[in-house]
C-alpha positions in Angstrom: -71.1 149.4 222.5 -72.0 150.6 225.5 -69.5 150.0 228.7 -72.5 147.5 230.3 -72.2 145.2 227.5 -68.5 145.0 227.6 -68.4 144.6 231.5 -71.3 141.8 231.2 -69.4 140.3 228.4 -66.3 140.1 229.9 -68.3 138.8 233.0 -69.8 136.1 231.3 -66.2 135.2 229.3 -64.4 134.3 232.0 -67.2 133.1 234.7 -66.5 136.0 237.2 -69.1 136.2 239.8 -70.4 139.3 241.7 -68.0 138.9 244.5 -64.9 138.3 241.6 -66.3 141.4 239.7 -65.3 143.4 243.0 -62.2 142.1 243.9 -61.2 143.2 240.3 -62.2 146.5 240.8 -60.2 146.3 244.2 -56.8 145.5 242.8 -56.9 148.6 240.9 -57.7 150.5 244.2 -61.0 151.7 242.8 -63.8 150.2 245.7 -67.0 149.9 244.9 -69.8 148.0 246.5 -71.5 145.1 245.4 -75.1 146.2 244.8 -73.5 149.2 242.5 -72.1 146.3 240.3 -75.1 144.1 239.9 -76.7 147.2 238.7 -74.0 147.4 236.1 -74.6 143.9 235.1 -78.6 144.4 234.7 -80.4 144.3 231.4 -81.0 147.7 230.0 -84.8 147.2 230.2 -84.4 146.5 234.1 -85.3 149.2 236.2 -82.7 149.2 238.8 -80.0 149.5 235.4 -77.6 152.0 235.8 -74.8 153.3 233.2 -71.1 152.4 233.8 -68.8 155.2 233.3 -65.7 155.2 231.9 -63.4 155.9 235.1 -65.1 152.6 236.0 -64.9 150.6 233.2 -61.2 151.6 233.2 -60.5 150.7 236.5 -62.3 147.1 236.1 -59.8 146.7 233.1 -56.8 147.8 235.3 -58.0 145.4 237.8 -57.7 142.8 234.7 -54.5 143.1 233.7 -53.3 142.9 237.5 -55.4 139.8 238.2 -53.6 138.2 234.9 -50.3 139.5 234.6 -49.5 140.6 238.1 -48.8 144.0 239.6 -46.4 146.1 238.8 -43.7 147.9 241.1 -44.5 151.3 242.0 -47.4 153.0 241.9 -50.9 151.8 241.1 -52.2 153.2 237.2 -55.1 155.4 238.2 -58.2 154.6 235.6 -58.5 156.9 232.7 -61.8 159.4 232.9 -62.2 159.2 229.5 -61.6 155.9 227.4 -62.8 154.8 224.2 -62.7 151.3 222.0 -59.2 151.5 221.5 -58.4 151.3 225.1 -60.4 148.8 225.8 -59.3 146.6 222.8 -55.6 147.1 224.0 -56.1 146.8 227.8 -57.9 143.3 227.1 -55.2 142.5 224.6 -52.5 143.5 227.5 -54.2 141.6 230.0 -54.7 138.2 228.4 -51.1 138.7 227.2 -52.0 138.6 223.8 -49.9 138.8 220.6 -50.5 140.0 217.2 -51.2 136.2 215.7 -53.6 135.8 218.9 -55.7 138.3 218.4 -55.8 137.7 214.5 -57.4 134.0 215.4 -59.5 135.7 217.4 -61.0 137.6 215.3 -60.8 134.5 212.5 -62.5 132.5 215.3 -65.3 135.4 215.0 -65.8 135.5 211.5 -64.3 139.1 210.8 -60.9 138.8 209.1 -58.7 141.7 209.5 -54.9 142.3 208.2 -51.9 142.6 210.7 -51.5 146.7 209.4 -55.1 147.2 210.4 -54.6 145.9 213.8 -51.3 147.7 214.2 -53.5 150.8 213.5 -55.5 150.0 216.1 -52.8 150.3 218.6 -51.3 153.7 217.9 -51.7 156.7 219.2 -54.5 159.1 218.1 -52.0 161.7 216.3 -50.4 159.2 214.6 -51.2 159.6 210.9 -51.8 155.4 210.4 -53.9 155.4 213.8 -57.5 154.0 213.1 -60.5 154.1 215.1 -61.8 151.1 216.7 -65.2 150.5 215.3 -68.0 148.8 217.5 -67.9 146.0 214.8 -64.2 145.4 215.8 -64.5 145.5 219.4 -67.9 143.2 219.2 -66.2 140.5 217.2 -63.1 140.5 219.6 -65.1 139.8 222.3 -67.6 137.3 220.5 -64.1 135.4 219.8 -62.5 135.3 223.3 -65.8 134.1 224.6 -65.5 131.5 222.1 -62.4 130.4 222.6 -62.7 131.1 227.1 -66.1 129.9 227.3 -67.7 127.9 224.6 -64.4 126.4 224.1 -65.8 122.0 224.1 -64.5 120.2 227.3 -61.6 117.8 226.9 -62.8 114.5 226.5 -61.7 111.5 229.1 -58.2 110.3 227.5 -59.1 106.9 226.1 -56.3 104.3 224.7 -56.2 104.4 220.6 -57.2 101.6 219.1 -54.7 100.1 216.3 -56.5 101.3 212.8 -55.4 99.2 209.8 -55.3 100.4 206.5 -58.7 98.5 204.3 -55.2 98.0 201.5 -54.2 95.5 204.1 -57.1 93.8 205.3 -57.6 90.0 204.5 -60.4 89.7 201.9 -61.4 86.5 204.1 -63.5 88.2 206.9 -63.4 85.1 209.1 -59.4 85.5 209.4 -59.6 89.2 210.3 -62.3 87.7 213.0 -60.0 85.1 214.2 -57.1 87.8 214.4 -59.3 90.0 216.7 -60.3 86.9 218.5 -58.3 86.7 222.0 -56.1 83.5 222.4 -57.4 81.4 224.9 -54.6 80.2 227.7 -53.2 76.9 227.3 -54.7 74.0 230.1 -52.2 72.2 231.8 -52.5 69.3 229.5 -51.1 71.3 226.7 -48.5 73.0 228.7 -46.9 69.5 229.5 -47.2 68.0 226.0 -45.3 71.6 225.1 -42.3 71.0 227.3 -39.3 70.1 225.4 -38.0 66.9 225.3 -34.5 65.3 225.9 -31.7 66.8 224.8 -31.7 65.4 221.0 -34.6 67.5 221.1 -34.4 70.8 218.8 -35.6 72.7 221.5 -32.6 71.9 223.6 -30.2 72.4 221.2 -31.8 76.0 220.0 -31.2 77.4 223.4 -27.5 78.9 223.9 -25.8 77.6 227.2 -27.9 74.6 227.7 -26.5 71.5 228.6 -27.7 68.5 226.8 -29.4 65.9 229.3 -28.2 62.2 229.6 -30.1 59.6 227.3 -32.5 57.5 229.1 -30.9 54.1 230.1 -32.2 50.9 228.8 -34.0 48.5 231.0 -32.2 45.9 232.1 -33.3 42.4 231.2 -35.5 40.3 233.7 -32.8 37.4 235.7 -33.8 33.7 234.9 -35.8 31.6 236.9 -33.9 28.8 238.1 -37.0 26.9 238.7 -37.9 27.0 235.1 -37.6 23.8 233.1 -34.5 24.0 230.1 -36.0 24.2 226.9 -35.2 21.3 225.1 -34.5 20.9 221.4 -35.7 17.7 219.2 -32.7 16.0 217.0 -33.0 15.8 213.7 -34.4 12.3 212.6 -31.5 10.2 211.0 -32.1 8.7 207.7 -32.8 5.2 207.5 -30.8 2.3 205.7 -31.2 1.7 202.0 -33.9 4.8 201.6 -33.3 6.7 199.0 -33.9 10.5 198.6 -35.4 12.6 196.0 -33.0 13.2 193.4 -30.3 10.8 194.2 -30.6 9.2 191.0 -30.1 12.0 189.0 -27.0 13.0 187.5 
């Protein structure tokens, strides 16, 4: 991979515009005009394309570290005059504050899995016996994984209130009952509310409420007063038996 490829990929992944790219160079105290950055970002076949040197790329990565992690106390570190894939890999890892597990997850996301021992070998000094050179394939997949995580990640959907999911084991066999349960209950009318009110104190609703005082029972209606003009009711006297009359059953005995 060329330095221009790395610069273009990082710009695309983090959605940097030309002004932001110039500002990142400035954080590392490496002044570069916007026109020069534009020529570095052009395609290889473009006639205005120019190669990006190691010092310029190292300065950009140092500015990315300062932008993401903040500036350390003391003198700003000077960019290296000669860099390789291992240095680029480590600078990006430092800028994003990534642990070993994070890097391995990025590599898995790109489709190239490496072990934790292989990852640690990329971070060692060149004179170490376990040092391993970072090949273009590893760096390319690492940049691809970063793009998939930071740019191609789908946008979060609007929060929707979750619906209650009923397991099919607990659904009623009668679909009409399930549909009836799903329908919203209609509000009771004024007449229904009146009839639903509890009755007098002897009602079970009144007895079930704690602390409820019993209401006095309704007094019976008084009988209407007698009309003085009304004639008193007369009863007919029973007729007296006639003398000599015989009653039925008198001769019995």
